[in-house]
C-alpha positions in Angstrom: 0.0 0.0 0.0 1.5 3.3 -0.9 2.3 5.7 1.8 0.3 9.0 2.2 2.2 12.1 1.3 2.1 15.2 3.4 0.0 16.9 0.8 -2.6 14.2 0.7 -2.8 14.1 4.5 -3.4 17.8 4.7 -6.2 17.6 2.2 -7.8 14.8 4.2 -7.7 16.8 7.4 -9.1 19.8 5.7 -12.1 17.8 4.4 -12.7 16.4 7.9 -12.7 19.9 9.3 -15.2 21.1 6.6 -17.5 18.2 7.3 -17.5 18.8 11.0 -18.2 22.5 10.4 -21.1 21.7 8.1 -22.6 19.2 10.7 -22.3 21.8 13.5 -23.9 24.5 11.4 -26.8 22.1 10.6 -27.3 21.2 14.2 -27.3 24.8 15.3 -29.8 25.7 12.6 -32.1 22.9 13.7 -32.0 23.9 17.4 -32.5 27.6 16.9 -34.8 27.8 13.9 -36.9 24.7 13.5 -37.9 24.2 17.1 -38.6 27.9 17.7 -40.7 28.0 14.5 -42.7 24.9 15.7 -43.3 26.4 19.1 -44.4 29.7 17.6 -46.8 27.9 15.3 -48.4 26.1 18.2 -48.8 29.3 20.1 -50.2 31.0 17.0 -52.7 28.2 16.6 -53.9 28.6 20.2 -54.2 32.4 19.8 -56.2 31.9 16.6 -58.5 29.4 18.3 -59.1 31.8 21.2 -59.7 34.7 18.9 -62.2 32.7 16.9 -64.1 31.6 20.0 -64.3 35.1 21.3 -65.5 36.5 18.0 -68.2 33.8 17.6 -69.4 34.2 21.2 -69.0 30.4 21.9 -67.1 31.0 25.1 -68.8 28.9 27.8 -70.1 30.9 30.7 -71.4 28.9 33.7 -75.0 29.9 34.6 -76.7 29.7 38.0 -80.1 28.2 37.8 -82.7 29.8 40.1 -85.9 28.1 41.0 -89.0 30.1 41.6 -91.0 28.7 44.6 -94.4 27.4 43.8 -97.3 29.2 45.6 -98.6 27.2 48.5 -102.2 26.0 47.8 -104.6 27.3 50.4 -106.6 24.6 52.2 -110.2 24.8 51.2 -112.3 25.4 54.3 -116.0 24.5 54.4 -118.0 27.3 56.0 -119.7 26.3 59.2 -123.4 27.0 59.1 -124.7 28.2 62.5 -128.4 27.6 62.9 -130.4 30.7 63.4 -131.8 30.8 66.9 -135.5 31.0 67.3 -136.1 34.6 68.5 -137.9 35.3 71.8 -140.3 38.2 71.5 -143.1 39.8 73.4 -145.7 37.4 72.0 -144.1 34.2 73.0 -141.1 35.0 75.3 -139.6 31.5 75.4 -136.1 30.3 74.4 -136.4 27.1 72.5 -132.6 27.0 71.6 -131.1 26.8 75.1 -131.3 23.6 77.2 -134.7 23.2 78.7 -135.4 23.3 82.4 -137.8 21.4 84.6 -140.6 22.1 87.2 -141.3 20.3 90.4 -144.7 21.0 92.1 -145.3 20.1 95.8 -148.9 20.1 97.1 -150.0 20.9 100.7 -153.2 21.9 102.5 -153.6 25.0 104.5 -152.9 23.1 107.7 -149.5 22.1 106.2 -150.5 18.5 105.6 -149.2 16.9 102.5 -152.0 15.5 100.4 -152.1 13.6 97.2 -154.4 12.8 94.3 -154.0 16.2 92.7 -154.1 17.3 89.0 -151.4 19.9 88.4 -151.5 22.2 85.4 -148.5 24.0 84.0 -149.6 26.9 81.8 -147.6 28.9 79.3 -148.6 32.2 77.8 -151.8 31.8 75.9 -151.2 30.7 72.3 -147.5 29.8 72.8 -147.2 26.1 72.0 -144.0 25.3 73.9 -145.2 22.4 76.0 -146.0 18.7 75.2 -143.3 18.5 72.5 -144.2 22.1 71.4 -147.8 21.2 70.6 -149.7 22.9 73.3 -149.6 25.9 75.7 -150.5 23.9 78.8 -149.6 20.5 80.3 -151.1 18.5 83.2 -149.8 15.8 85.5 -151.6 13.7 88.2 -150.1 13.1 91.6 -152.0 9.9 92.2 -150.5 8.2 95.3 -148.0 11.1 95.9 -147.6 14.7 97.0 -145.5 16.1 94.1 -145.2 16.0 90.4 -142.5 17.0 87.9 -142.5 18.5 84.4 -139.5 17.9 82.2 -138.3 19.6 79.0 -139.8 23.0 79.9 -138.3 25.8 77.8 -137.0 28.8 79.8 -139.6 31.5 80.4 -142.5 32.5 82.5 -145.4 30.1 83.5 -148.2 29.7 86.0 -149.0 26.6 88.0 -152.2 25.6 89.7 -153.8 22.4 91.1 -157.2 20.8 90.8 -158.4 18.9 93.9 -162.0 17.8 94.8 -163.6 19.8 92.1 -161.8 23.1 92.8 -158.8 24.9 91.5 -156.2 26.5 93.6 -154.8 29.9 93.1 -152.3 30.4 90.2 -148.6 30.6 91.1 -146.3 32.5 88.7 -142.9 30.9 88.2 -139.8 31.5 86.0 -138.0 28.5 84.5 -134.3 28.9 83.8 -132.3 26.9 81.2 -130.8 23.7 82.6 -132.3 24.2 86.1 -135.2 22.8 88.2 -137.8 25.2 89.5 -139.6 24.1 92.6 -143.0 25.5 93.7 -145.4 24.6 96.5 -149.1 24.8 95.9 -151.4 25.2 98.9 -154.9 23.7 98.7 -157.8 25.1 100.7 -159.9 22.0 101.2 -162.7 23.8 103.1 -163.2 26.5 100.5 -166.1 26.7 98.1 -165.5 24.6 95.0 -164.4 26.6 92.0 -166.0 25.6 88.7 -163.7 24.0 86.2 -162.9 26.5 83.5 
């Protein structure tokens, strides 16, 4: 193999240096130009995308949903009907709405002796049918075998009481009956008096 001359060796070294210089220049160009250009392109694409979204108004904005409360339905109430009370007036002054009272009648003679076999009559104002289940203005009871008699379910108001014994009537006794209460009255019979005709 022939030996290299000094001239040939110098040429070889020069070519190697040129090749190294070219390689270095290419690497430098790649690092500083290509990568920077690629990064700038990506940033430009992001900028263009944002600008397009802003221009078209497609930017998402979170919205807060508010709910309107529904009106509460009012409970339907059925009106309560209050019965109209039966008025008391000057013609028939009796209260038929309140709780009725009662009347107890005791019978005695003038001597104070308790006697029986009486007919007792309870009388309301004439024409006021408030007795005997509101069908009459008077009511009678017999005291057969006893010395007293009672009347129940008597509306509050004013009445008279009298007794019939041995074909005569006693004097009338005015009484007032109160709602829910018992009214007691004693009727005195004059056995020796002249008989009073039955009305």
